[in-house]
Every structure is written in structure tokens, then in C-alpha cells.
N, C-alpha and C positions, 0 to 999 in steps of 0.2 A: 503492498499499500504507499504508495508516494504522495507527499502533500505537494499540491500547486497552490500558490498565492494567486488569487484573483480579486482584484479592488480591494486591497487589505485584509482579506478573511483566508482561510484556510479550507481547501476542500481535499479529500482524500481522491484517488485514481478513479475508484467507483463512484465519486460524486457524493458522497456522504460528508456532512459538516460537522458532526458530533465532537473533533478536536476544538474548532472554533468557538463552538456553542459551550463547551466545557470552560475553554480560556475565557468567553466573555461573562458567563456565570462568574466566575473567579473574579475579574477585574469589577463587576457591579457588587460583588458582596463585598470587595475592598472598598467602593463608593460609599456603601451603606455603612460599614464599619465607621467610615470618616466622620459619617453624619450622626454619630451617635447622641454626641451633645445636643442636637436639634431633636431627635427622636425622644429623649428623655425629660425634654422640656415642657412641664405641665402646664404652663401658660401659653403656649403655642397652640392654636387652633389645629384642630385634625384637617380642614381644608388647606391650610398653609403646607402642613406636612406634606400631605398628598402631591400640593403642587411642587415642593422640593423634591420630593420621589420622581414625579412625572418629568424633573426637567434636568436630574443630575442623577439618576440611577440608570431609568429606563433607558436613555441614549445610549449610555455604556453598554447594557445587556444587547440592547438590537442593532448596535452599530453593524453594518454588513448584513442584515438578515435578508434582505432584498436578494442577496446571491446564495442563500441557504437553500438546499433541499431538505424539505424537512419530512421526517418519519412520525408515526405516533410517539415513539420512545423520546423523540426529540423534543417534540411539543410538550409531553410529560415532563420532561426536565425543566422547561423554561416556566411552565404552569406552577410547578411544584417550588420554584426559586421565587417568582411572581408571589404565592400564597405566602409563602414564608416571609416574606417581606412585610407583606401586609398586616400579618399578624404581630411582626415586630412595631410596627407603626401605632396598632391598637393597643398593644402591651397583652396579646393573648398568647397564654402557653398552649 
């Protein structure tokens, strides 16, 4: 399986994008961690936190997504990360 760069994203020779999806999830998780002070701030409205999430985390996660060939497993990984972030914003365990 060889990786080939396409517009800043990684694809394997069989067209799979799991390496890039995994990398993007890691980068977005790092962005979430860097915003911990914002998420913990109780005086900040949920709408504001969601706006920060949409502008600072989702673009990191989805950069290059237009070139991905998504399988059901890939979509599940992206949705699981998204739900994890939403639970973190809502302080739900």
C-alpha cells in the first residue's frame, strides 16, 4: 500500500483515506485540548462554545475531506470523534 499526496491529503494506492482521517482526528483532538480553558469556562454560553468548535476544530478535522473516499467505517470514526467533542462541550460523561 503506497501513500500518494493529493491536495495536502493522504490516500493509499487502493483509494482509502484512513491514514489521513486518523491524522486529521489527531490534529483536531489537539485543537480541542488547546481550547480546554474555553470548554471549562462556565460563564461562556453554549452557543459561543459551539461557534468556537465550528470555527477552530471542525475545519482542522475536515481539511481535505472533499478528496476522501469514505467507507462506513471511516464515517463511524469521524462521527465518534464529533460526538466525543460534543459530550466534552456539554460536560457529559
